[in-house]
ROPATI-833066 format. One record per residue (C-alpha): residue in three letters; x, y, z. Coordinates in steps of 0.001 Angstrom, whole numbers, padded with zeros to 6 digits, always signed. Layout:
<sites>
AlaXYZ...
</sites>
This chain:
<sites>
Met+076970+064681+078269Gly+073381+066102+077886Ile+071978+069221+076720Val+074028+072239+077932Ser+072021+075655+078536Gln+073620+078944+077804Ala+072306+082641+078374Thr+070111+083741+075585Arg+071286+086826+073295His+068806+087812+070733Thr+069777+090215+067902Ala+067803+093329+067652Ala+066294+091485+064486Gln+065019+088580+066589Lys+063734+090766+069484Arg+061789+092807+066884Ala+060474+089502+065468Leu+059484+088158+068502Gly+057821+091174+069723Gly+055865+091128+066557Thr+054586+087258+066907Asp+051277+086193+068479Val+052967+083809+071183Thr+049761+082364+071515Arg+050115+081195+068068Arg+053507+080360+067954Thr+054328+076755+067761Thr+058090+075860+068566Val+060217+072748+066628Arg+063270+071844+068489Ile+065694+070686+066146Ala+068776+068767+066807Met+071567+069840+064281Asn+074435+067312+063966Gly+077300+068493+062128Val+077155+072428+062537Thr+080555+072876+063218Gly+081241+071983+059612Arg+081371+074257+056494Met+078076+073091+055114Gly+075974+072269+058244Tyr+076893+075888+059561Arg+076458+078073+056992Gln+073822+076742+054919His+071946+074655+057267Leu+072249+076528+060647Val+072766+080123+059387Arg+071241+080521+056194Ser+068214+078465+056894Ile+067290+077837+060800Leu+068790+081132+061853Ala+067491+082923+058857Leu+063975+081809+059724Arg+064321+083013+063266Glu+065541+086451+061985Gln+062081+086758+059918Gly+060041+085780+062864Gly+059642+081956+062311Leu+057748+079942+059175Asp+054474+081645+058721Leu+052134+078666+057657Gly+049329+080864+056286Asp+046789+079549+058599Gly+047434+081529+061749Thr+050307+079208+062741Val+054115+080331+063008Leu+056791+077757+063451Trp+059542+078789+065483Pro+062623+076681+065138Glu+064954+076153+068370Pro+068146+074378+067336Val+069957+072052+069831Leu+073587+072283+068416Leu+074748+068810+068360Gly+078629+067513+067686Arg+081511+065964+069106Arg+083459+069091+070019Glu+082072+071064+072644His+084260+074178+072405Ala+083230+074288+068763Leu+079507+074211+070129Arg+079700+076935+072446Glu+081669+079230+070453Ile+078565+079174+067718Ala+076169+079162+070369Ala+077685+082328+072052Arg+078315+083805+068558His+074296+083564+067732Gly+072614+084015+070886Leu+071523+079879+071166Glu+070469+078157+074149His+071608+074379+073872Val+074797+072462+073080Ser+075062+068732+073575Thr+078250+066409+072592Asp+075600+063550+073668Leu+073676+062101+070807Asp+071687+059772+072813Ala+070734+062112+075478Val+069401+064462+073235Leu+067308+061856+071195Ala+065956+060423+074579Asp+064820+064214+075065Pro+060847+064259+074452Asp+061202+068048+073308Val+063210+067341+070409Asp+061019+067108+067437Ile+063585+066574+064687Tyr+066958+065204+064150Phe+069072+066639+061219Asp+072512+065348+060213Ala+075360+066982+058385Gln+077982+064750+059573Val+080646+063078+057463Thr+079165+060261+055609Ala+080863+057278+057429Ala+078940+058517+060758Arg+075256+059185+059462Glu+073699+056056+058886Glu+074292+054890+062451Ala+072734+058023+064158Leu+069973+058377+061396Arg+069070+054800+062591Lys+069029+055858+066351Ala+066754+059004+065707Ile+064356+057059+063592Ala+064122+054388+066669Ala+063752+057405+069101Gly+060453+058491+067349Lys+062292+061415+065973His+061477+062866+062323Val+064689+062937+060199Tyr+066169+065276+057604Thr+069333+064717+056653Glu+072334+065527+053923Lys+073341+063059+051414Pro+074469+060365+050895Thr+072111+058883+053527Ala+074350+055740+053802Thr+077351+054164+052250Gly+075813+051916+050590Leu+072371+051061+048987Ala+071280+048258+051364Gly+071879+050688+054223Ala+070054+053590+052366Leu+066924+051348+051958Glu+066920+050266+055491Leu+066642+053616+056941Ala+063569+054219+054664Arg+061984+050988+055557Leu+062685+051729+059185Ala+061313+055330+058937Arg+058213+054101+057196Glu+057579+051530+060047Lys+058211+053809+062619Gly+055725+056308+061027Val+058094+059368+061240Arg+058778+061965+058692His+061738+062179+056735Gly+063378+064254+054179Val+066639+064168+052219Val+068649+067646+051204Gln+068227+067941+047241Asp+069594+071669+047127Lys+070280+071929+043615Leu+066784+071727+042498Phe+066109+074793+043993Leu+068972+076900+042720Pro+067861+080012+040575Gly+069514+078517+037599Leu+068053+075005+037566Leu+064730+076580+038570Lys+064867+078832+035187Leu+065411+075287+033489Lys+062845+073425+035130Arg+060277+076307+033990Leu+061570+075949+030344Val+061149+072275+030530Asp+057728+072340+031792Gly+056953+074850+029307Gly+057874+072772+026411Phe+060570+074954+025154Phe+062956+072103+024064Gly+060508+069895+022052Arg+061884+066636+022498Val+065136+066602+024918Leu+067852+065155+023395Ser+071213+065274+025265Val+072391+066904+028775Arg+075975+067835+029205Gly+077372+068959+032658Glu+080214+070341+034243Phe+081151+070497+037602Gly+084085+071278+039793Tyr+087249+073234+040465Trp+090715+073262+041707Val+090789+072286+045343Phe+094279+072932+046222Glu+096440+070123+047638Gly+097120+071582+051110Asp+100953+071975+050901Trp+101194+075771+049509Gln+097780+076693+049945Arg+094896+075190+052316Ala+092524+073110+050570Gln+089240+074348+050325Arg+087523+070655+051296Pro+088392+068619+053940Ser+090357+065946+053879Trp+088054+063059+054717Asn+086850+063847+051258Tyr+089868+062503+049568Arg+090058+059239+051890Ala+087938+056481+050898Glu+087846+054868+054110Asp+086323+057966+055637Gly+083646+058065+053034Gly+085188+060299+050673Gly+085240+060654+047153Ile+083629+062424+044259Val+081170+059782+043039Val+080075+059284+046682Asp+079288+063108+047072Met+078305+063958+043866Phe+076432+061237+041722Pro+073368+061345+044528His+073397+065087+043165Trp+073226+064242+039397Glu+070473+061596+040397Tyr+067708+063758+041458Val+068765+066500+039040Leu+068321+064507+036089His+065490+062376+037530Glu+063268+065636+038612Leu+063855+067475+035248Phe+064114+064611+032463Gly+063559+061335+033821Arg+064793+058166+035762Val+068304+057056+035207Thr+068288+053905+033613Ser+071907+053154+033048Val+075358+054448+033992Gln+078982+053902+033004Ala+081130+055600+034772Leu+085447+056382+034715Thr+086866+057045+037976Ala+090304+058912+038682Thr+092295+060083+041571His+094225+063011+039767Val+095923+064193+042560Pro+097106+061243+044747Arg+099246+063287+047582Arg+097422+065724+049256Trp+097842+067473+052890Asp+095349+067501+055938Glu+094042+070011+058171His+097502+069852+060095Gly+099677+070360+057383Arg+100611+066584+057298Pro+100896+064636+054141Tyr+098368+061666+053236Thr+097909+059390+050358Ala+094463+059983+048597Thr+092545+056967+048256Ala+089581+058306+046841Asp+088562+059316+043385Asp+088674+063126+042977Ala+087134+063050+039337Ala+084357+061061+037533Tyr+083174+061009+033872Gly+079824+059603+033766Leu+077347+058508+031007Phe+073641+058212+031876Glu+070853+056932+030018Leu+067279+058210+030984Asp+063847+057023+030529Gly+062758+058212+027081Gly+065763+058165+025574Val+067591+061143+026851Val+071334+060736+027365Ala+073109+062787+029893Gln+077209+063268+030356Ile+078475+064935+033361Asn+082125+065651+034166Ser+082630+066077+037789Ser+086091+067180+039202Trp+088166+068788+042066Ala+091182+068620+039940Val+089828+071200+037291Arg+090224+074714+036788Val+087463+076508+035880His+086774+077868+032281Arg+083076+078461+032477Asp+080595+081020+033930Glu+079660+079131+036880Leu+081240+076203+038960Val+078595+073746+037492Glu+076808+074214+034134Phe+074350+072278+032399Gln+073612+072571+028661Val+070320+071041+027306Asp+069955+070487+023603Gly+066456+069554+022084Thr+064792+069811+018884Gln+062904+072987+019288Gly+065696+074819+021586Ser+068948+074730+023551Ala+069420+076209+027231Val+072653+076531+029309Ala+072076+076757+033143Gly+074085+077471+036041Leu+073773+078254+039646Arg+071931+081369+039177Asp+071448+082039+035344Cys+070103+080270+032667Arg+070524+081187+028785Val+068673+079985+025984Gln+068831+079481+022091His+065700+078962+020330Arg+065541+076852+016939Ser+064396+080094+015088Ala+067472+082060+016277Thr+069899+079081+015885Pro+072627+080477+013670Lys+074391+078204+010754Pro+077832+077711+011482Val+080390+076111+008945Trp+083630+074096+009920Asn+086423+075389+008162Pro+089406+075411+010306Asp+091619+077646+007948Val+090054+080732+008603Pro+089553+082415+012011Ala+086221+082309+013447Thr+084122+085217+012847Glu+080950+084797+015042Arg+080704+085238+019022Phe+078717+082521+019766Arg+078389+083416+023337Asp+076646+086401+021961Gln+073956+084498+019985Trp+072217+083508+023336Gln+069058+085040+025299Gln+068860+085471+029071Val+066240+083919+030997Pro+064969+086794+033147Asp+064344+085844+036854Asn+060748+086619+036898Gly+060476+086478+040474Glu+062784+086430+044024Phe+064728+083157+044245Lys+065305+081922+048429Asn+068399+080357+049195Gly+068112+077027+048135Phe+068723+075096+051549Lys+066112+077385+053158Ala+063466+076657+050648Gln+063756+073342+051455Trp+064054+073318+055086Glu+060649+075195+055193Leu+059232+072692+052944Phe+060054+069941+055242Leu+059019+072101+058342Gln+055537+072377+056756His+055563+068472+055992Val+056241+067672+059374His+053814+069998+061359Thr+050755+069648+058269Gly+051536+066617+056786Ala+051880+068680+053440Pro+053230+066324+050552Tyr+057068+065721+050388Arg+058691+063595+047729Trp+062490+064238+048757Asp+062130+061563+051167Leu+064366+058793+052229Leu+063462+056759+049243Ala+064753+059360+046889Gly+067945+059477+048754Ala+068597+055643+048150Arg+068170+056531+044654Gly+071191+058722+044862Val+073227+055919+047247Gln+072319+053315+044594Leu+073491+055330+041240Ala+076864+056325+043389Glu+077101+052602+044499Leu+076734+051583+040326Gly+078740+054144+039054Leu+082075+052919+041417Lys+080747+049300+040458Ser+081266+050590+036716Ala+084467+052257+037263Val+085743+049306+038538Glu+084422+046609+035842Gly+084763+048762+032988Arg+081596+048426+031720Arg+077970+049913+031673Gln+075342+049037+034754Thr+071605+048947+034405Val+070089+051306+037279Pro+066861+049033+038066Glu+063801+051015+040102Ile+063879+050416+043648Ala+060944+050342+046194Leu+060117+049625+049742
</sites>
């Protein structure tokens, strides 16, 4: 089935935006969006990124050009695509990937499908000469991820991989501290990520069941280690070794239809990473942990001159000059409120939605050739770390992480 057109119904805000835009200077960029019926693809990429750009009148490049994103909703469930299109006044839906990629008016292919289906679709999009932007992991193994990067380079298409956590307010504040030399010499990074994902029997699970089946590309290592690779790489240095212990703490779960199934993928991973320059990072990732911290993910960074704790939005610091001097004495109650001894890092500006911020950068990259480093090779580094993390867990020993290049 090819592209299906529907009547356009713009919101009032869209009409105002369209009315205020110089149409002669507006450039439409048509984006095939595969996987928008999923939670992440719909909420973060379609609604909070592409539709948000349309609500603001398009992406102003600052040179008199406004990019107007026109999504083509792509997937397997036509009724779900039609419902989303009708809800947001969009024109085009399709269940035929080949037909969409054959359309010369489609400029960009975006993929937020399940991991197992992504590599083949990206290969087709690159072969069709489309610029590609994709969720991670980009492939199920390093060889496939590197091949995608090679194919994109040979075809001359622009390519990007979602690395959203770099754009979170908490991590932007943390990056500001790193760049400003706040820590002195960074010693270590400790990360805690996760929450309790219900088994699905007496309360519906918050994540799709495929996440817990290895045969469908599931597992927390495959999902989260690519995130930890780019966070560590961008803020503190390249990962040079990994040692991981994985577990399937909850072996029996219930799917979306209430049917029990055996979880074959890891739902928790405990990782130890060495970085260039001697920094040691420890990150626990779990879908079988109850939260006793301020945010669902937190990173504590300790350095010779100061420490920081950063989450999704907030970041707190303790400088060397303000560090208290606790003394270990288990015989008396603690008299210090340790959390009160930290200082909040101010926002010092407005922070965009991280997914939208990266979409804007990628669209600028496609249209103007502006520098963009979060490409398929960067995505391959994440796949490599996940692959070596799983190998470490199986073999029970540390794995060296070699540098990769095309």
